[in-house]
C-alpha positions in Angstrom: 11.4 59.6 -137.3 13.9 56.8 -137.3 11.4 54.4 -135.8 9.0 54.7 -138.7 10.9 52.3 -141.1 11.0 49.7 -138.3 7.2 50.1 -137.7 6.7 49.6 -141.5 8.6 46.3 -141.3 6.4 45.1 -138.5 3.2 46.1 -140.4 4.4 44.3 -143.5 5.2 41.2 -141.5 1.8 41.2 -139.9 0.2 41.4 -143.4 2.4 38.5 -144.5 1.3 36.4 -141.6 -2.3 36.8 -142.7 -1.4 35.8 -146.3 1.0 33.0 -145.5 -1.9 30.7 -144.4 -3.0 30.6 -148.1 0.6 30.3 -149.4 0.0 26.9 -151.1 -3.6 27.7 -152.0 -2.9 30.6 -154.3 -4.9 30.4 -157.5 -2.6 30.2 -160.5 -2.3 33.4 -162.5 -4.4 33.8 -165.7 -1.3 35.2 -167.3 0.8 32.1 -166.7 3.2 30.7 -169.3 1.4 28.1 -171.4 1.9 24.5 -170.3 2.7 23.5 -173.9 5.6 26.0 -173.9 6.9 24.8 -170.6 6.7 21.2 -171.7 8.5 21.9 -174.9 11.3 23.5 -172.9 11.4 20.5 -170.5 11.5 18.1 -173.5 14.4 19.9 -175.0 16.3 19.8 -171.7 15.7 16.1 -171.3 16.9 15.4 -174.9 20.0 17.6 -174.3 20.8 16.0 -171.0 20.4 12.4 -172.1 17.7 11.5 -169.6 17.5 7.8 -168.7 13.9 7.7 -170.0 15.3 8.1 -173.6 17.8 5.3 -173.2 15.1 2.6 -172.8 15.1 0.0 -175.6 12.4 0.3 -178.2 10.6 -3.0 -177.3 7.0 -4.1 -177.2 7.8 -5.6 -173.8 8.8 -2.2 -172.4 5.2 -1.1 -171.4 3.2 -0.1 -168.4 0.6 -2.9 -168.3 -0.2 -2.8 -172.0 -1.7 0.7 -172.2 1.3 2.9 -171.9 4.3 2.4 -174.2 7.7 4.1 -174.5 6.3 7.2 -176.2 3.7 7.6 -173.5 6.5 7.0 -170.9 8.3 10.1 -172.2 5.1 12.0 -172.1 4.5 11.0 -168.5 8.0 12.0 -167.6 7.5 15.5 -169.1 4.1 16.1 -167.6 4.7 14.5 -164.2 8.5 15.3 -163.9 9.4 11.8 -162.7 9.5 8.2 -164.1 10.2 4.6 -163.0 13.5 4.6 -161.1 13.0 8.0 -159.4 13.8 8.2 -155.7 11.6 9.8 -153.0 11.9 10.2 -149.2 8.8 9.8 -147.0 8.0 13.1 -145.2 4.7 12.2 -143.5 4.5 10.1 -140.4 3.8 7.0 -142.5 3.0 6.2 -146.1 0.3 3.5 -146.7 0.8 1.2 -149.6 -1.6 -1.3 -151.1 -0.3 -4.9 -151.3 -2.8 -6.0 -154.0 -3.2 -4.8 -157.6 -4.9 -1.4 -158.1 -7.8 -3.0 -160.0 -8.8 -4.9 -156.8 -9.1 -1.7 -154.8 -11.0 0.1 -157.6 -13.5 -2.8 -157.9 -14.2 -2.8 -154.1 -12.4 -6.1 -153.3 -10.9 -6.8 -149.9 -7.3 -5.4 -149.8 -4.5 -5.2 -147.4 -1.9 -2.4 -146.9 1.4 -1.8 -145.1 3.1 1.4 -143.9 6.4 2.9 -144.8 7.8 5.1 -141.9 8.9 8.7 -142.2 12.5 9.2 -143.5 12.6 6.0 -145.5 13.7 6.2 -149.1 11.5 4.6 -151.7 11.7 4.2 -155.5 9.1 4.3 -158.3 8.9 0.8 -159.7 6.0 1.1 -162.2 3.2 3.4 -163.3 -0.3 2.2 -164.2 -3.1 4.3 -165.7 -6.7 3.2 -164.8 -9.1 5.6 -166.7 -12.1 4.2 -164.9 -10.8 5.1 -161.5 -12.8 8.2 -160.7 -10.7 9.1 -157.6 -7.3 9.2 -159.3 -6.5 7.4 -162.6 -2.7 7.3 -162.0 -1.4 4.5 -159.7 2.3 4.3 -158.7 4.0 1.1 -157.8 6.6 1.7 -155.0 9.6 -0.4 -154.0 10.9 0.1 -150.4 14.3 -0.3 -148.9 13.1 -3.7 -147.6 12.3 -4.9 -151.1 8.5 -4.7 -150.4 6.2 -3.5 -153.2 2.9 -1.6 -153.0 0.6 0.6 -154.9 -0.7 4.1 -154.2 -2.6 6.9 -155.9 -0.2 9.5 -157.3 -2.1 12.4 -155.6 -1.7 10.8 -152.2 2.0 9.9 -152.9 3.2 13.4 -153.8 1.6 14.9 -150.7 3.6 12.6 -148.4 7.0 12.4 -150.1 9.8 14.7 -151.3 12.5 14.0 -153.9 15.5 12.4 -152.4 17.9 15.0 -153.8 19.2 17.3 -151.0 18.5 20.5 -153.0 14.8 19.3 -153.5 14.5 18.6 -149.8 15.9 22.1 -149.0 13.3 23.6 -151.4 10.5 21.5 -149.8 11.5 22.6 -146.3 11.5 26.3 -147.1 8.2 26.0 -148.9 6.5 24.6 -145.8 3.9 27.1 -144.6 4.5 26.1 -140.9 8.2 26.9 -141.3 7.3 30.2 -143.1 5.1 31.3 -140.2 7.9 30.3 -137.7 10.4 32.4 -139.7 8.0 35.3 -139.6 7.6 35.2 -135.9 11.4 34.8 -135.3 12.0 37.7 -137.8 9.6 40.0 -135.9 11.3 39.2 -132.6 14.8 39.6 -134.1 13.9 42.9 -135.9 12.3 44.3 -132.8 15.2 43.4 -130.6 17.8 44.7 -133.0 15.9 47.9 -133.6 15.8 48.6 -129.9 19.5 47.7 -129.5 20.5 49.8 -132.5 18.5 52.8 -131.7 19.6 52.8 -128.1 23.3 52.5 -128.9 23.3 54.2 -132.3 24.8 51.1 -133.9 25.2 50.6 -137.6 22.4 49.0 -139.7 22.0 48.6 -143.4 19.6 51.3 -144.9 19.4 53.3 -141.7 22.8 54.0 -140.2 25.0 52.2 -142.8 28.7 51.7 -143.1 30.7 53.0 -146.1 30.3 49.9 -148.2 28.0 49.2 -151.1 27.9 45.4 -150.6 25.4 45.2 -147.7 22.9 47.3 -149.7 23.5 45.2 -152.8 23.0 42.0 -150.8 19.7 43.1 -149.3 18.4 44.2 -152.7 19.5 40.9 -154.4 17.7 38.9 -151.7 14.5 40.8 -152.3 14.9 40.5 -156.1 15.6 36.7 -155.8 12.6 36.2 -153.6 10.3 38.1 -155.9 11.7 36.2 -159.0 11.3 32.9 -157.2 7.6 33.6 -156.5 7.1 34.9 -160.1 8.3 31.5 -161.5 5.8 29.7 -159.2 3.1 32.1 -160.3 3.6 32.3 -164.1 5.6 29.1 -164.9 4.7 26.5 -162.2 5.6 23.5 -164.4 9.0 24.9 -165.0 9.5 25.3 -161.3 8.2 21.7 -160.7 10.7 20.4 -163.1 13.5 22.1 -161.3 12.1 20.8 -158.0 12.2 17.2 -159.2 15.5 17.6 -161.0 17.5 20.5 -159.4 20.9 21.7 -160.4 23.2 24.4 -159.2 24.5 25.0 -162.8 22.9 28.2 -164.0 23.4 27.3 -167.6 21.7 23.9 -167.6 18.1 25.0 -167.1 15.4 27.0 -169.0 15.9 30.8 -169.2 13.8 31.7 -166.2 15.7 29.2 -164.0 19.0 30.4 -165.4 18.3 33.9 -164.2 17.2 32.7 -160.8 20.3 30.6 -160.3 22.5 33.5 -161.4 20.8 35.6 -158.7 21.4 32.8 -156.1 25.1 32.6 -157.0 25.4 36.4 -157.0 23.8 36.4 -153.5 26.4 34.0 -152.2 29.4 35.8 -153.7 28.2 39.2 -152.5 27.5 37.8 -149.0 31.2 36.7 -148.8 32.3 40.2 -150.0 30.0 41.8 -147.4 31.4 39.8 -144.5 34.9 40.7 -145.5 34.1 44.4 -145.9 32.3 44.5 -142.5 35.2 42.9 -140.7 37.5 45.5 -142.3 35.4 48.5 -141.3 34.0 47.6 -137.9 35.3 46.2 -134.7 34.4 42.6 -133.9 31.5 43.3 -131.6 30.1 46.0 -133.8 30.6 43.8 -136.9 28.7 40.9 -135.3 25.8 43.2 -134.4 25.8 44.7 -137.9 25.8 41.3 -139.6 23.0 40.2 -137.3 20.9 43.2 -138.3 21.7 42.6 -142.0 20.7 38.9 -141.7 17.4 40.1 -140.1 16.7 42.6 -142.9 17.5 39.9 -145.5 15.1 37.4 -143.7 12.4 40.1 -143.8 13.0 40.7 -147.5 12.8 37.0 -148.3 9.6 36.5 -146.4 7.8 39.7 -147.5 8.7 39.5 -151.2 8.3 35.8 -151.7 4.7 35.9 -150.3 3.5 39.3 -151.4 4.7 38.7 -155.0 2.1 35.9 -155.2 -0.6 38.5 -154.8 1.1 41.0 -157.1 1.7 43.4 -154.2 5.4 42.5 -154.3 6.1 44.1 -157.7 5.4 47.8 -156.8 6.8 47.2 -153.4 10.0 45.8 -154.9 10.4 48.9 -157.1 9.9 51.2 -154.2 12.3 49.2 -152.0 15.1 49.2 -154.7 14.7 53.0 -155.1 14.7 53.5 -151.4 17.8 51.3 -150.8 19.9 52.9 -153.5 18.7 56.4 -152.7 19.7 56.0 -149.0 23.1 54.6 -150.0 23.9 57.4 -152.5 22.7 60.0 -149.9 25.0 58.4 -147.2 28.0 58.0 -149.5 27.8 61.7 -150.4 28.5 62.6 -146.7 32.3 63.2 -147.0 32.8 65.4 -143.9 32.8 64.5 -140.2 31.7 66.7 -137.3 34.7 67.7 -135.1 32.5 67.6 -132.0 30.3 64.4 -132.3 32.0 62.6 -135.1 28.8 62.3 -137.3 29.2 62.3 -141.1 28.1 65.5 -142.8 27.2 66.5 -146.4 29.0 69.8 -146.1 30.7 72.1 -143.6 28.8 74.4 -141.3 26.4 73.7 -138.4 26.1 70.0 -137.5 22.4 68.9 -137.6 23.1 66.4 -134.7 24.9 68.4 -132.1 24.8 72.0 -133.4 28.6 72.5 -133.5 30.0 74.8 -136.2 32.5 73.0 -138.6 34.7 75.2 -140.8 
């Protein structure tokens, strides 16, 4: 019977592998938070934080090629989440930039281009709107580290770059579908190996043969809750998440409400992880503690992958409720075992016959 939860993990991971290929193609929810509400929240945050876009001088010279003035610059910043002066890092093999003006390319004139290699940092120098460009009306002027300038469509640019901020790059890495599939495969191998090892040696594992500490259970639940909440923001408030992606912060009180909750969960995860490691070291020997923490890490990895993907398809919500009930039910059940068998040492709910070895305990 003990093998059934592990088999359920494997089945869930197999389902996630099938869905992860469409991870970035998920159709936005029809119940998503209105863009106008999200933009109002972003505008208030920009005003409160003193964004550099608000510090521009009110001058008729401060325009993007005559058709976009300061007011439109703020609108562009709110809708697109970046503005001139914003730094990106090239993530594709190369980024091709047009040497000539965008109008020349739109009108079919002969143009030349140059490449910016992967890993190079670039900065947005200017923005130009060409309404008659049917492919993409937004053109971005880029300045490179070598003081070279070139133009590119916004759509092409954003597919080949990531914000230069380390937190943004971390988010970009863990949102990569290829890495997600790699993590799934590694998690399957790790869970399979640890399950075999734990079942063979009757080692400790969170939810199944747990230690007398509430922290591991709480950590696993918070990881699942954070993953589900992270996916929910992407599903129902994508512009809010994009704003955080372009302008991240570890301060849980400097963002809109949804992001405040998410950051509180992240900090809680870190604090509880430290408490968990300290408790495990106190309760188990070094070898057993390492195996237990490895098993806990594998369970948390499974929780992150399963709930962050399945929540995008709404399956994650009932699954999360069932998981939270199961986790706390198992812990309360185990914590009520206050007796030990005098023969095999197993924990018991009450005196009497041991269900493990059959010995009588009085």
